[in-house]
ZATORDO-916889 format. One record per residue (C-alpha): y, x, z; residue in one letter; chain. Coordinates in nm, 2 decimals. Layout:
<atoms>
     py     px     pz type mol
      Y      X      Z    a   A
...
</atoms>
This chain:
<atoms>
     py     px     pz type mol
   4.32  -1.04   2.09    m   A
   4.51  -0.82   1.84    l   A
   4.28  -0.53   1.91    m   A
   3.97  -0.75   1.83    a   A
   4.13  -0.87   1.50    v   A
   4.20  -0.51   1.41    f   A
   3.84  -0.40   1.49    q   A
   3.70  -0.68   1.27    i   A
   3.94  -0.59   0.99    f   A
   3.84  -0.23   1.01    f   A
   3.47  -0.32   1.01    f   A
   3.49  -0.52   0.69    f   A
   3.72  -0.25   0.54    f   A
   3.46   0.01   0.61    f   A
   3.18  -0.20   0.44    l   A
   3.39  -0.25   0.13    l   A
   3.52   0.11   0.10    c   A
   3.22   0.32   0.20    v   A
   2.95   0.34  -0.07    p   A
   2.61   0.20   0.03    i   A
   2.38   0.48   0.12    a   A
   2.10   0.53  -0.14    r   A
   1.76   0.67  -0.08    s   A
   1.75   1.05  -0.05    s   A
   1.44   1.04  -0.28    h   A
   1.48   1.14  -0.64    s   A
   1.30   0.96  -0.92    s   A
   0.95   1.09  -1.00    p   A
   0.91   1.39  -1.23    a   A
   0.72   1.17  -1.47    a   A
   0.52   0.84  -1.48    v   A
   0.17   0.81  -1.63    f   A
   0.04   0.45  -1.67    n   A
  -0.31   0.32  -1.73    f   A
  -0.37  -0.05  -1.81    g   A
  -0.39  -0.35  -2.04    d   A
  -0.14  -0.58  -2.21    s   A
   0.03  -0.64  -1.87    n   A
   0.18  -0.29  -1.91    s   A
   0.12  -0.20  -2.28    d   A
   0.45  -0.08  -2.43    t   A
   0.30  -0.04  -2.78    g   A
  -0.04   0.14  -2.78    c   A
  -0.25  -0.13  -2.94    l   A
   0.01  -0.20  -3.21    v   A
   0.06   0.18  -3.27    d   A
  -0.32   0.21  -3.31    a   A
  -0.30  -0.04  -3.60    g   A
  -0.55  -0.27  -3.43    i   A
  -0.31  -0.56  -3.39    e   A
   0.04  -0.66  -3.51    t   A
   0.28  -0.86  -3.31    v   A
   0.53  -1.07  -3.50    h   A
   0.86  -1.24  -3.41    p   A
   0.95  -1.41  -3.18    p   A
   0.79  -1.14  -2.97    y   A
   1.06  -0.91  -2.83    g   A
   1.34  -1.13  -2.93    y   A
   1.50  -1.16  -2.59    l   A
   1.57  -0.80  -2.50    f   A
   1.48  -0.58  -2.79    f   A
   1.58  -0.82  -3.07    g   A
   1.25  -0.76  -3.25    k   A
   0.88  -0.70  -3.17    p   A
   0.85  -0.38  -2.96    s   A
   0.48  -0.36  -2.93    g   A
   0.49  -0.55  -2.60    r   A
   0.31  -0.89  -2.56    y   A
   0.62  -1.06  -2.42    c   A
   0.96  -1.21  -2.52    d   A
   1.12  -0.90  -2.37    g   A
   1.05  -0.66  -2.09    r   A
   0.74  -0.61  -1.88    l   A
   0.70  -0.55  -1.51    v   A
   0.66  -0.18  -1.58    i   A
   0.99  -0.18  -1.77    d   A
   1.17  -0.32  -1.47    f   A
   1.00  -0.07  -1.24    l   A
   1.10   0.22  -1.46    m   A
   1.46   0.09  -1.46    d   A
   1.44   0.07  -1.08    a   A
   1.35   0.43  -1.07    m   A
   1.64   0.52  -1.30    a   A
   1.40   0.63  -1.57    m   A
   1.36   0.55  -1.94    p   A
   1.10   0.31  -2.06    f   A
   0.76   0.47  -2.11    l   A
   0.66   0.59  -2.46    t   A
   0.32   0.47  -2.57    p   A
   0.06   0.75  -2.61    y   A
  -0.01   0.66  -2.97    l   A
   0.36   0.65  -3.08    d   A
   0.36   0.90  -3.36    s   A
   0.66   0.80  -3.57    i   A
   1.00   0.96  -3.54    g   A
   1.06   1.18  -3.23    l   A
   0.86   1.02  -2.95    p   A
   0.98   1.15  -2.61    n   A
   0.73   1.21  -2.34    f   A
   0.96   1.41  -2.11    r   A
   0.94   1.15  -1.83    k   A
   0.58   1.05  -1.88    g   A
   0.34   0.86  -2.10    c   A
   0.18   0.51  -2.13    n   A
  -0.19   0.49  -2.21    y   A
  -0.21   0.11  -2.14    a   A
  -0.34  -0.09  -2.44    a   A
  -0.37  -0.47  -2.47    a   A
  -0.72  -0.60  -2.43    g   A
  -0.84  -0.29  -2.25    s   A
  -1.11  -0.31  -1.98    t   A
  -1.22  -0.08  -1.70    v   A
  -1.57  -0.08  -1.83    l   A
  -1.66   0.06  -2.17    p   A
  -1.59  -0.18  -2.46    p   A
  -1.85  -0.39  -2.63    t   A
  -1.86  -0.50  -2.99    f   A
  -1.65  -0.81  -2.91    t   A
  -1.38  -0.61  -2.73    s   A
  -1.02  -0.63  -2.86    v   A
  -0.94  -0.28  -2.76    s   A
  -1.15   0.04  -2.77    p   A
  -0.93   0.20  -2.51    f   A
  -1.12   0.14  -2.19    s   A
  -1.01   0.32  -1.87    l   A
  -1.24   0.61  -1.94    n   A
  -1.08   0.66  -2.29    i   A
  -0.73   0.63  -2.14    q   A
  -0.81   0.90  -1.89    v   A
  -0.96   1.11  -2.17    n   A
  -0.63   1.06  -2.36    q   A
  -0.44   1.18  -2.05    f   A
  -0.66   1.49  -2.02    l   A
  -0.60   1.57  -2.39    h   A
  -0.23   1.50  -2.35    f   A
  -0.20   1.73  -2.05    k   A
  -0.40   2.01  -2.20    a   A
  -0.20   2.00  -2.53    r   A
   0.14   1.98  -2.34    v   A
   0.05   2.29  -2.14    l   A
  -0.07   2.47  -2.45    e   A
   0.25   2.40  -2.64    l   A
   0.48   2.49  -2.35    r   A
   0.29   2.82  -2.29    a   A
   0.31   2.92  -2.65    a   A
   0.59   3.13  -2.80    k   A
   0.89   2.92  -2.85    g   A
   0.76   2.66  -2.60    g   A
   1.11   2.62  -2.46    k   A
   1.20   2.40  -2.75    k   A
   0.97   2.13  -2.60    f   A
   1.17   2.10  -2.28    d   A
   1.34   1.78  -2.39    k   A
   1.03   1.61  -2.52    y   A
   0.74   1.71  -2.29    l   A
   0.67   1.72  -1.91    p   A
   0.68   2.05  -1.73    a   A
   0.35   2.17  -1.58    e   A
   0.47   2.08  -1.23    d   A
   0.55   1.73  -1.33    d   A
   0.19   1.64  -1.36    f   A
   0.14   1.70  -0.99    k   A
   0.47   1.54  -0.88    k   A
   0.44   1.25  -1.12    g   A
   0.35   0.89  -1.03    l   A
   0.02   0.75  -1.16    y   A
   0.01   0.37  -1.21    m   A
  -0.31   0.16  -1.27    f   A
  -0.29  -0.20  -1.38    n   A
  -0.63  -0.29  -1.53    i   A
  -0.93  -0.51  -1.46    g   A
  -0.81  -0.86  -1.57    q   A
  -0.99  -0.84  -1.91    n   A
  -1.32  -0.74  -1.74    d   A
  -1.32  -1.06  -1.54    l   A
  -1.20  -1.27  -1.83    n   A
  -1.47  -1.13  -2.06    r   A
  -1.74  -1.19  -1.80    a   A
  -1.66  -1.57  -1.78    f   A
  -1.72  -1.62  -2.15    y   A
  -2.10  -1.61  -2.09    n   A
  -2.15  -1.62  -1.72    q   A
  -2.09  -1.85  -1.42    t   A
  -1.89  -1.75  -1.11    l   A
  -2.22  -1.67  -0.93    d   A
  -2.31  -1.43  -1.20    q   A
  -1.96  -1.27  -1.22    v   A
  -1.94  -1.19  -0.85    i   A
  -2.22  -0.93  -0.85    p   A
  -2.06  -0.78  -1.16    f   A
  -1.74  -0.68  -0.97    i   A
  -1.87  -0.37  -0.79    p   A
  -1.97  -0.21  -1.13    s   A
  -1.61  -0.26  -1.25    i   A
  -1.47  -0.09  -0.93    l   A
  -1.72   0.20  -0.95    a   A
  -1.59   0.28  -1.30    e   A
  -1.23   0.23  -1.17    f   A
  -1.29   0.48  -0.89    e   A
  -1.43   0.73  -1.13    t   A
  -1.12   0.71  -1.34    g   A
  -0.89   0.76  -1.04    v   A
  -1.10   1.05  -0.92    q   A
  -1.08   1.22  -1.26    r   A
  -0.70   1.20  -1.26    v   A
  -0.69   1.32  -0.90    y   A
  -0.89   1.63  -1.00    e   A
  -0.62   1.71  -1.25    q   A
  -0.37   1.74  -0.97    g   A
  -0.23   1.38  -0.94    a   A
  -0.12   1.30  -0.59    r   A
   0.09   0.98  -0.62    n   A
  -0.10   0.66  -0.71    f   A
   0.01   0.30  -0.75    w   A
  -0.27   0.05  -0.79    i   A
  -0.18  -0.30  -0.90    h   A
  -0.43  -0.58  -0.84    n   A
  -0.51  -0.86  -1.09    t   A
  -0.33  -1.19  -1.11    g   A
  -0.45  -1.55  -1.09    p   A
  -0.66  -1.57  -1.40    l   A
  -0.73  -1.94  -1.36    g   A
  -0.36  -2.02  -1.42    c   A
  -0.35  -1.88  -1.77    l   A
  -0.33  -2.14  -2.05    a   A
  -0.58  -1.94  -2.25    q   A
  -0.84  -2.00  -1.99    n   A
  -0.74  -2.35  -1.90    l   A
  -0.79  -2.46  -2.26    v   A
  -1.14  -2.34  -2.27    r   A
  -1.26  -2.38  -1.91    f   A
  -1.02  -2.63  -1.75    g   A
  -1.12  -2.96  -1.91    t   A
  -1.29  -3.09  -1.59    d   A
  -1.03  -3.19  -1.33    p   A
  -1.28  -3.14  -1.05    s   A
  -1.29  -2.77  -1.13    k   A
  -0.91  -2.72  -1.08    l   A
  -0.73  -2.63  -0.77    d   A
  -0.41  -2.78  -0.62    e   A
  -0.19  -2.58  -0.87    f   A
  -0.39  -2.71  -1.17    g   A
  -0.56  -2.37  -1.21    c   A
  -0.93  -2.30  -1.26    i   A
  -1.09  -2.25  -0.92    s   A
  -1.37  -2.02  -1.03    s   A
  -1.15  -1.78  -1.22    h   A
  -0.90  -1.76  -0.93    n   A
  -1.18  -1.71  -0.68    q   A
  -1.32  -1.42  -0.89    a   A
  -0.98  -1.26  -0.90    a   A
  -0.94  -1.29  -0.53    k   A
  -1.28  -1.13  -0.47    l   A
  -1.20  -0.86  -0.71    f   A
  -0.88  -0.79  -0.54    n   A
  -1.04  -0.78  -0.19    l   A
  -1.28  -0.52  -0.31    q   A
  -1.01  -0.33  -0.50    l   A
  -0.80  -0.33  -0.18    h   A
  -1.10  -0.19   0.02    a   A
  -1.14   0.08  -0.24    l   A
  -0.77   0.17  -0.22    s   A
  -0.81   0.21   0.16    k   A
  -1.11   0.44   0.10    q   A
  -0.90   0.64  -0.14    l   A
  -0.62   0.66   0.11    q   A
  -0.86   0.80   0.37    a   A
  -1.03   1.04   0.12    r   A
  -0.72   1.18  -0.04    y   A
  -0.55   1.31   0.27    t   A
  -0.31   1.51   0.06    d   A
  -0.21   1.21  -0.16    a   A
  -0.02   0.89  -0.15    s   A
  -0.22   0.58  -0.26    v   A
  -0.03   0.24  -0.27    t   A
  -0.20  -0.09  -0.33    y   A
   0.03  -0.36  -0.47    v   A
  -0.06  -0.73  -0.43    d   A
   0.06  -0.87  -0.76    v   A
  -0.17  -1.16  -0.73    h   A
   0.01  -1.31  -0.43    t   A
   0.34  -1.27  -0.60    i   A
   0.23  -1.44  -0.92    k   A
   0.06  -1.73  -0.73    l   A
   0.37  -1.78  -0.52    n   A
   0.57  -1.80  -0.85    l   A
   0.34  -2.06  -0.99    i   A
   0.33  -2.26  -0.67    a   A
   0.71  -2.26  -0.62    n   A
   0.82  -2.24  -0.98    y   A
   1.09  -2.51  -0.96    s   A
   1.26  -2.36  -0.65    q   A
   1.27  -2.03  -0.84    l   A
   1.45  -2.17  -1.14    g   A
   1.15  -2.23  -1.38    f   A
   1.05  -2.56  -1.54    e   A
   0.70  -2.48  -1.67    q   A
   0.45  -2.28  -1.45    p   A
   0.16  -2.28  -1.69    i   A
   0.25  -2.42  -2.04    m   A
   0.32  -2.15  -2.30    a   A
   0.68  -2.11  -2.44    c   A
   0.55  -1.97  -2.77    c   A
   0.24  -2.15  -2.88    g   A
   0.08  -2.43  -3.07    y   A
  -0.06  -2.77  -2.97    g   A
   0.20  -2.91  -2.74    g   A
   0.16  -3.02  -2.37    p   A
   0.00  -2.96  -2.14    p   A
  -0.08  -2.60  -2.24    f   A
   0.07  -2.55  -2.58    n   A
  -0.20  -2.29  -2.66    f   A
  -0.44  -2.26  -2.95    d   A
  -0.66  -1.95  -2.95    n   A
  -0.69  -1.96  -3.33    t   A
  -0.32  -2.01  -3.39    f   A
  -0.12  -1.79  -3.15    r   A
   0.24  -1.71  -3.10    c   A
   0.41  -1.57  -3.41    g   A
   0.11  -1.63  -3.64    s   A
   0.13  -1.82  -3.97    t   A
  -0.12  -2.05  -4.14    k   A
  -0.14  -2.36  -4.35    t   A
  -0.18  -2.69  -4.16    v   A
  -0.24  -3.00  -4.36    n   A
  -0.10  -2.84  -4.67    g   A
   0.21  -2.71  -4.49    t   A
   0.28  -2.35  -4.40    v   A
   0.34  -2.33  -4.03    v   A
   0.46  -2.04  -3.82    t   A
   0.41  -2.06  -3.44    v   A
   0.75  -2.04  -3.28    g   A
   0.90  -2.04  -2.93    r   A
   1.06  -2.29  -2.70    c   A
   1.44  -2.30  -2.67    n   A
   1.47  -2.11  -2.35    d   A
   1.19  -1.88  -2.25    s   A
   1.35  -1.80  -1.92    s   A
   1.24  -2.15  -1.80    k   A
   0.88  -2.07  -1.86    y   A
   0.65  -1.85  -1.65    v   A
   0.41  -1.81  -1.94    s   A
   0.54  -1.66  -2.26    w   A
   0.24  -1.71  -2.49    d   A
  -0.04  -1.86  -2.28    g   A
  -0.18  -1.52  -2.19    i   A
   0.12  -1.31  -2.08    h   A
   0.42  -1.37  -1.86    y   A
   0.77  -1.42  -1.98    s   A
   1.04  -1.16  -1.92    e   A
   1.20  -1.39  -1.66    a   A
   0.87  -1.41  -1.48    a   A
   0.82  -1.03  -1.50    n   A
   1.16  -0.98  -1.36    k   A
   1.08  -1.20  -1.06    y   A
   0.74  -1.02  -1.01    v   A
   0.92  -0.69  -1.02    s   A
   1.18  -0.79  -0.77    s   A
   0.91  -0.89  -0.52    q   A
   0.72  -0.57  -0.57    i   A
   1.04  -0.38  -0.49    l   A
   1.07  -0.55  -0.15    t   A
   0.78  -0.34  -0.04    g   A
   0.62  -0.62   0.16    k   A
   0.34  -0.68  -0.09    y   A
   0.22  -0.32  -0.07    s   A
  -0.03  -0.14   0.14    d   A
   0.10   0.06   0.30    p   A
   0.42  -0.15   0.30    p   A
   0.75   0.02   0.25    f   A
   1.12  -0.04   0.30    s   A
   1.32  -0.06  -0.03    p   A
   1.55   0.21   0.10    h   A
   1.27   0.45   0.21    k   A
   1.02   0.42  -0.07    m   A
   1.01   0.73  -0.28    p   A
   1.12   0.68  -0.64    y   A
   1.24   0.32  -0.62    l   A
   1.60   0.42  -0.56    v   A
   1.80   0.22  -0.82    n   A
   1.72  -0.15  -0.74    r   A
   1.92  -0.35  -0.99    k   A
   1.70  -0.66  -0.99    l   A
</atoms>
C-alpha cells in the first residue's frame, strides 16, 4: 500500500516538475497573408480608401488599428500562437514598418474576382498577388545591393519566401456582392469562376517558390446582420438559427468546391503542404451554441444603430457620426463586446475571433487534420 501511494505521489510530482514537451517545429520563417476584412490589419485604411473611427480597436489596441474589430482578428491570434509578431500591412508606409516576419496584403472589401465600379476595395486577389511579387522582387533587390545587410532587421531573407507560410482567406465578398442582384439559382453557377481565379492566384504564388499553404473557407454569410437587414425580412427564408438560408447554402456550396480544389492542389503540389481549414463549421457552431460558450447575442451587432433585433443600419455604421432629428449622433458600442459574436454587424468581435482561433488550433477542422503538438508552426498555444 505504501509503495502504491509513493508511486502515485511520484507520478504527480513528475507532471508538476517536468516541463510539458513542446513541438520540435520552429515558427515559420515568415507569413504572407491574402484576404479581405476578416484578416485585414490595416491595408484599406493605409490606402486612404476608408477610415475607421473609435470605438474600433478599443478593447486591445486602445484605439483604431486599421482592423474592422473591437480588438484582435483570427490572424492575430494565429500569429501569437506561432510566437510571431502581428503582420504589418503591405501599405503601411509611415514610421519604420517591419516586414521581417512577413507581410499582409489582405484589404477589407476585397474579392477574388476583379473589382467592379461598385467595389469597396480595388485590391482583388490578383492585385494582392501582384503586390506580393513586387514586394519579393524589391526585397531581393535591396538585400542583394551593397549595404543590404542593414535590412536584416526589417525584411525577409531570400530563403524565407520558400520556407514561409502562405495564408488565403478570401471569397466572402464575391458571394455577398453576387446576391445584391442575383438569386441563389444564379449565384451557384457563378461559384466556379471565383474558384478558377482563386486557383490562378495560388498557382502564381506557388511558382514563386511558396510551399506551405493554409486555405480558410468562408463563414455563414446568412448570419451577418448586414445581410439579414436587407434579405432576412421574410421569416420563411430563414433557417433554424435565424440566418438566411440562401446565403448559407451558397457559402456551403462554395466551401465544398473550395475543399475539392484544395484536394486537387494537395495532389498536384507533391512537394508542398496544402491545408484546408473549415472556418464555416466553427462559426456556425458558435452561433448555434452561443449561450453555452458564454455569449449573449449570436447575431445582433454590439456597435451599431437601430436597436434589436440586428442593431445595424448600412447608412449609419459603427463609429460614424451624423445628425438625426436635429441631434448629432455618433454610433457607439454595447457595454461588453465580449458577450457579442458580432462586433459591427459585418465582422466578428475579438471574443468570437478568439474562440474561432482556439478551434482552428485543435486541428480537427483542417484537412489534413493535425495534432496541436505535431502541427508545424503552431507551437505556442496560449488560447
